[in-house]
N, C-alpha and C positions, 0 to 999 in steps of 0.2 A: 589226709587230704588226697583226694582222687584215689581210685582203686584200679589196679591193673591185674588182669588175669589172661592167660593165653595157654593154648594146648596144641600139640602136634603129636600124632601117633596113629593108632588104628581104631580108636573109639570114635563115636559121634562127639564132635567137639561142642555143639551147642548146649546140651544139658550140663556139661562140665563148666562152661563159661557162665551160664546163668546161676548155677549153684555157687560158683566162686564169687560172682558179683553180689549175691545175697549175703554171703559171709563177709564181704568187704563193706557192706552198707554202713556199718558202725563208724567208718572213717569220716562220714559226712560227705554229701554230694547233692547235686541239683539236676543231673541228667545222666543217662546211661545209654550205652550202645555196644554193638558187636559187629564184627566182620568175619565172614566165613568164605572159604574157597571150596566150591562143590566139586564133584567128580568130573563135571564137564569143563572145569577150569574157570567157571564164572565166579567173580568176586562180588559177594552180596554184603552190603552195609545197611544196618538197621540201627537207628538211634532216635531217642526221644528225650525231651525235657521231662523232668519228674523222676519218679521212683522206678526201680527195676520192674515193679508190677505194671507200670505204664508201658514199659518196653515190651513186656510179655504180651500184653493185650495188642499192641501194635504189630508184633511179629506173628501173631496167631494166623495160621493158614498160609504163611509165606514159606519160601524155601529156606530151611535151616539145615540142610544136609551139608556134610563135609567133615573131614577128620583133622582139619587145621583151622584155627580161628583165634581171634583176640577179642577181649571185652574190656569195658572201661566204665567207671563211674566218675563223673567230673565234678569238681568244686571250682566254680568260676573264678578265674583271675582276669584274663584278657577276653573281654566280650561278655555280654549278659548271658544268663542261662536261657537258652532256647534250642530248638532242634538243629539249627544250622551250626551253632558253635559247639554242639555236643561232639564227642569223639565216637568213633574213629574219623580221621580226616584223610581225604584222597590227595595224591600228588596231582600235578598238572595233567598228566595223561590218564589218570585214574587207574594206572597199573599197580601203583604202590598205595598202601594204606597204613596208617600209624595211629597209635595211642600214646599219650604222653602225660606224665606227672612232673610238675616243676614249672619253672619260668625261664624263658629265653630272653635275657635282658637286652640283647642287641638285635632283637627281631625286626625292629623298624628299619634299621639300616639295611639288613639283608633283604627285607621285603621290597624296599625301594629299588635295590639293585636288580632283583628278580623281575619286578614290574617293567623295568627298562628293557629286559630281555624277552618280554612278551607274556610273562606269567599273569594269570588271572586268578584272583582269590575270591572265594565264596563266603568265608567267615571272617570274624574279627580276631581270630586267635593267633597266638605265637606258634602254636603247634602246626597249623597248616603251612606257615612259612617254613618251618623246619623240614617237613616232608617234601615240599617243593625244592628246597635246597638240596636234599639228599638225592632226589631224582635228577636234578640239574648236574650234580657231580657225577652221578652214575652214567649219564649220557655223554657228558664231555670227556670223561676218562675211560668210557667203554669198559666198565668194571662191574664185578658182582656187587650185590647189595651190601654185603658185609664190609667190603673195602670202601664203598661209597659212604657208608655210615661213619667209618673211621675218619675219612677225609673231611666230611661235612662237619663233624663235631669239633674238629680242630678250629673251625671258624666261629664257634658258638661261645658266647659268654652267658653263664647262668647255670641253672640246675635242671636235671632231667632224669627221668627213667622212661625209656621209650621201647616200644615193641612194634615191629614192622612185618607186613606180609607183602609178597611180590606175586602178582597174578601170573607172571611168566615163569616163576620158579616156585610152584605150589608146595614143594616138599621141604620148605625151609622157613624158619622164623629167625629173625635177627633182633637182638635186644641190647640195650646199653644203659649205663647209669652214671650219674655224677650228682651227689648231694641228695638223691632221693632213693629210698630203699628198693631193692629188688632181690628176689630169691628164685632160684631155679630148682624145680623138683625133677629128679631123675627116676623114672619108672621102668617098667619092663617094655622096652622098645617104644617108649614114648617120653615126652618132656612136658613139663608144666612151668609156667612163669607167673609170678604174682608179686604184689606189693608186700605181702607178708605171708606167713605159713598157713594161715587159716583156710585158704581154698585148696591147699595141697595135701593136708594131712590125711584126708580120706583115701588118697591114692598111693602115696609113698612117704617114707620117712627119710629118704636120702635127698639131701639138698646141698646146693652151693649158693653162698651169699656173694653176689658180685661186689667187687670193690670199685671205687670211683675210677672213671675213665677206662672201664673195661667194656669190650663188645663181645657178645656171645653169639655164636651161630649154632642153631639147633636144627640139624638135618635128619629127616626120617631115615632110620636104619644106620645112622652113623653115631660116633662118639661126640660128646659135647666139645666144642672148640671155643676157647677164649683168647682174645688178643687185646692188648691195650692200644691207646691212640698212637703210640710210637711203633706199632706193628710188631711188638714183641709177644710171642706166644706165652700164655700163662697156664701153668698146671692147675687144673681145678682141685680145690680142697673140699672134699665131700664130707658133710657132717650129718649126724643122726638127729632128727627132731625128737624132742622130749614131750612136745605138745600132744595132748590126747583130744580126740574128737569130741567127747562129752563135755570138755571144758569150754567149748565155744558154742554150746547149745543151752537153751534156757532152763532145761531141767525142771519144768513144771511151774516156774515163776512167770508172772504176767509180763515182766520186763527184765532185760539184762541188768539194768541198774539195781532193781530190787534184789536180784540174785546176788549181785556183787556186794551189795551192802551186807547181806546175810553171810557172805563168804569171809567176812573180815576176821572172825575168830581163827579161821584156818589160815588165812593169808598172813596175819600177824605172827601166828605160831610158826608157819613155814619160813618167814623172814628171820626168825630167831633160831630155828632148828639147826643143831650142830654147831652153833656159834656161841652159845651161852651156857654156862654151868654155874648156877648160883652156889651150889654146894662146895665146889672147888675154887670159886671166884675167878673163873677163866672166861675170857672172851676170845674166840678164835675167828678171825676174818681173813681168809686166804688172800683176797684181792688187795689187802693193804699191809700184809705182814712185811712185804719187801720195802715198805716206806716208813717203818716205825721210827727210824732215826730222823726222818723229815718231820714226823709228828712231834717228836720230842723237842726239836729245835725251832719249830715253826713260830713265827711272830705274828702271823695273820692267816685267817681262813677266809676265802671268798667263795660264796655259793653263787652259782649261775643257774637260772631256771626261768620258766615262764608259767603263768597260770597257777593251777593248783600246786604244781611242783615248787613254785616260788613261795607259796604259803608254807609248804613243808620246810623249805629253807629258812623261813622266818622262825619256825619252831626250833630248827636246828641252831639258829643263832643264840637263842636263850640257853639251849642245852650245852653247846660248846663253851660259851662264856662262863656259865655257872659251874660246870664240871671240870673243864680243862683249863679254865682261866686264860683263854687266848682270845684276842679281839677278832670279831667276825663282821664281814660285810656281806649283805645279801643283795645281789644285783639282778635286775631284769636282763636276761641275756640279750634281748633285742635292743636295749639301750647301751649296754656295756660294749658291744662290738662296734658301735658307731661313734664312740668318743676315743680319746687317747688315754686309756686308763693307766694308772701307775701300778705296775706289777713287778714284784721283786722275785729273785730266784729262790728265796727261802719261803715264798708264799705257797700255801696249799690251796688249790682251786678245786672245788667239788661241783661237778655238773650233775644236775638232777633232772631226769626226764623219764616219764613212764615208758614211752615208746623207744627211747634211745635214738630217735630220728629227728627230733625237733630242730629245724634248720637254723634258727637263731642261736640256740644253745650249742649246736655243733660248730658253728662259725666262731662263737666265743671261745670254745675249747681250743680251736686252732690258734686263735689269737694269744691265749694264755700260754700255750705250748711254745709259741714263737718267742715269747718273752723269757722263757727258761723256767717257768713255774712247774711244780709237780701237779699234774692234773689227774684227778680221780673221778670216776663216774658212779652214780647211783641210778640204775635203770632196771627195767623189768624184762626186757627182751634180749635173750641170749643171741650174741652175734650181731647186735644192732650197731649202727654207725658210731654212736658215742662210746659203746663198750669197746669197739676196736680202736677208736682214736685216742682214748685216754691211756695213761700209764698204768692204771690199775683201778680198783674200786670194788663195788659189791652189787650183786643182783638182789632185787627185792623178793623174788620168788612169790609174787602175788598171783601168778597165773594170768591167763588172758583177761583183759578188761575190755569188754565190747561196748558198754555204755559210754557215750561221748563224755558225759559228766563224770570225772574221776571220783571214785569213792575209796575202794580198797587200795588204789595206788597211793593215795595220801597217807593212810595209816601204815602201809608197808614202808613207804619212804621215811616216815617219822620213826618207825621202829629201827630201821637200819641206821639212821642218823643218830638215834639214841645209843645204839651199840658202838658206833664210831666215836661218839663223844666220850662214852665211858672208857673205851679202849685207850683213847688219847689221854684221858685223865689218869689212867693206871700207869701209862708210860711216863707221864710227866710228874706223877706223884702229887697231884693237886687235890685228891680226895682222901679222907681218912679211910682206913680199911673198913670200919664199921658202916660208914655212909655208903661206900662203894658196894658192899654186900647187901645192904638194905635196898638199894636201887635195883640190883640184880634180882633179888627175891620179888620185889614189886613188879618188875618187868615181866617175870615169868607168870604172874597172875593175870596179866592184862587180857589174854584171850578169853578166859572164863568170865571176866567182868564185862567184856563186850557182849558175850552171850546173855548176860543179865539185862543189859540195856536193850537188846533186841526184843526182849519180852514185853517192852513198853509200846510195841507197834500199834496196838489198838488204841491206846491213850493218845498217841501221836496223831493217829488218823482223826480222832475227834477234835484235837486242837487245829488240825489242818482245815477242817470244815469251817472253822470260825474265820479264817484268814484267806480263804481261796480267792476272794474277790477284792482284796486290798490292792492298792495301787503302788504303795511304797512300804518299805520295811527297813528297820534299823537293827543292826547287830552290834552288841557291845561286849568287850572283854578287856581284861587288864593282864599285863605280864605275858606269860606264855599262852594265855587264853585269847590274847588279841588276834594272833594269826587264825585261831579257830573262828573268831567272829568274821574275819575276812573270808574264810573258806565257806562258812555258812551262808553269807550274803551272795557269794559267787554261785553257789549251788542253786539258790532260789532264783536268781536272775537268769541263769543260763538255761534252766529247764522249764520254768513257769512263766518267764518273761515279765515278772514283777520287778520293778526297780528296787534294788536293795543295796545298802551300803554297810560295810563293816568299819567300826571305829574303835580306837582305844577309849574305854569308858570315860576317862578323865578329859578327853578332848571334846566330849559331847557339848559342853557349854561354850566351846570356842566356835560354834556355828550350827551344828546339827540340831541342837535343842530348839532352834527356831521352828523346826518342822513338826515338833511333837504336838499332837492334839488327840482327841478321843478316837480318831480314825487310824492313828499310827501304831501298828504293832511293833514292839521292841523286844528283841530276843537277847537275853543277857546270860553270859556264862558267869555264874556266881558261886563257884565251888569253894570249899574251904582252902585257905592258904594265906600267904602273907598279905595279899591285897583284898581279902574278903570284906573287911569293914569299909574300905574305900568304895568297893563295888556296891555295897548296901546303900551307901550315901548317894551314889549315882542313881540307883533304883528309886530312891525317895524323890530325887529331882524329876525323874520321868513321871512318877506317880502324881506329883504335885501339879503336873501339866496334863493330867488325864490320859497319858499314854497307856496302852495295853501291854502289860508285862507278861512275857513267858520266860521263866527263869530255869536254867539248868543248874541244879544245886547238888551238893553232896547229900546222900541219903540221911534222913533224920533231921534235916535243916528246919528250924522253926522261925527264925528271924525273917528270912525272905518269904517264907510261906505266908506270913501275915500281910505281905504287900502285893504279891504276885497274883495275876489273874489265872495263870496256869503254872504248875510246878512240875518239872521233870527231874526226878531224883535218880542219880547215878551212883554206883558204888564208890566208896572212898579209895583213893590211891595217893601216891606222892604227887604234890602239886605240879612237878615238872613232867609227869606222865599223864596228867589229866587230858591233854589234847587227844590222846589215843582213844579215850572213852567219850569225852564230851562232844566230839564231832559226829558221833553216830546218830543221836537224836536229831541233829540239825539236817543230816542227810535224809533221814526218813521223813521229816517234816516237809522238806523241799519236794521229795518224791510224791508224797500224797497230795500236796497242794497242786503240783503240776498235773497229776492224773485227774484230780477233781476239775481242773480247768480244761481238760481235754487236750492237753499238749502231748506232742510226740516225745516221750521221756528219753528214749534211747537215742533219738536222732533230732536234737533240737535244731531249729531253723538257723541257717547261716554258719553253723559250727562244724568243725572237723575234728576228728579224734587225734590225728597225728598231723601237726602243722609242719609240713615238709617244704613249705615255701615261705619267703619272708613276708 
């Protein structure tokens, strides 16, 4: 949500800002803007509702000179998407300008106080209130902008990642964060600021990830300076980026989503690489090795997640209960944090998040830690907030995921959760050696089996042409395939805007069966396993009501073939590993349906990649 990029140095800032904003488009946004200080000391602000391309058209032939600037893509929270509410925002005097990601919860009280002091506001945003407050502090205390930011932020309740320019001090950028991500790139006599590393990697590999309540001053020709809100100086911890430039480019694919679907053999393999050896029967996971005793004695596992990550957690519930014989609860992080949950010190809480920055999940992590639980993370971004906040955990190694609709993140998360469940089973002695080895061998074959499913792309396109104009769809699965049904439905609705619901197949006759007619497509995961015959019965129920059946089945299936309108055959694997394969055709179906409907696949309306506000 929202994208921040800033530059100060000796290069032209505008091209760096625009390219950075384009690389942050995947986060989701509804407006864009930049602010630049030129050599004459003029502060120029340009902003527009819409895409970065709309901003480019608006700025054409305007003065974009300057070697210091800030840029922003906004996802509306306070105030509708329009030119006025777009960022950057001026202070009262228009000497200061600021961009902001997050929400200031007590902005209304601050705004009322400032209005009584004569401040006039142009927008409906909480961001404009904050920049007015910072200038008010700066004037009242006659201090530099860095100290004014520190003092003002002590009065603020909420989350923020902010970057400011001062027309009267054009050689400095000030930035601060709490609850929203921010990374500082350190170049050769220049600095970069961004919401994530994607705008930075072209220019430098040396970065500093800001911690909460830290304020950074970046002055041209000087070293980076960081202080916290208590005015204590902090020594910057400089890290090396492992991200490569080509990993955030399309590489010949029409969309990032399609590229990322096709990357899954590699991302699943990378999530297992160095962690599994079926020959020796070993699973090595460095991030949880220090917590093996906790795993051995745990009486309960709690998964915290949102969206697609929550679906991965549901798959994990089946895996941990089946393999490690430990009870599991899967919680929406957004609900968990707002009730008074019962958490014991011997609980293991596992937070799942692609970005590692999901605000609700991060808040739930802090709650679980405050209750004394052991909290582990499963996320994709090294150095992310959840990775730093948890006691340990595992990275998924999926590589950057630019498409807003998660694909490879899901399979990478399920892969890591499978390894964790098997590791816990080994520690607890809840699987026979033969069953344990069998699962390891099967897991090692999954990347090759995903490659086989990807060869069905042309068939899936043809099926998509049948249903591109449908208004509703139903997805059914039983057991460990039920979460796959939920995930398939989510993919369809979020990128094609077709209403879709995922259901346990047995629950269909407790309501959804009323919707089924000859216009209703029903997508069923009907692979071989303990529930196969039950699913076949559910398919017959749909068929009896003239529903259109598309079934994902194990290769060679004949029983479902006789009933289904379309059959998608996938390689056979252990039924508890089926989600890693069966989700792939559902991803491709959603992708093709969305493209056929003319939807913006990589940037669906109203959605953001990283939900860093509540």
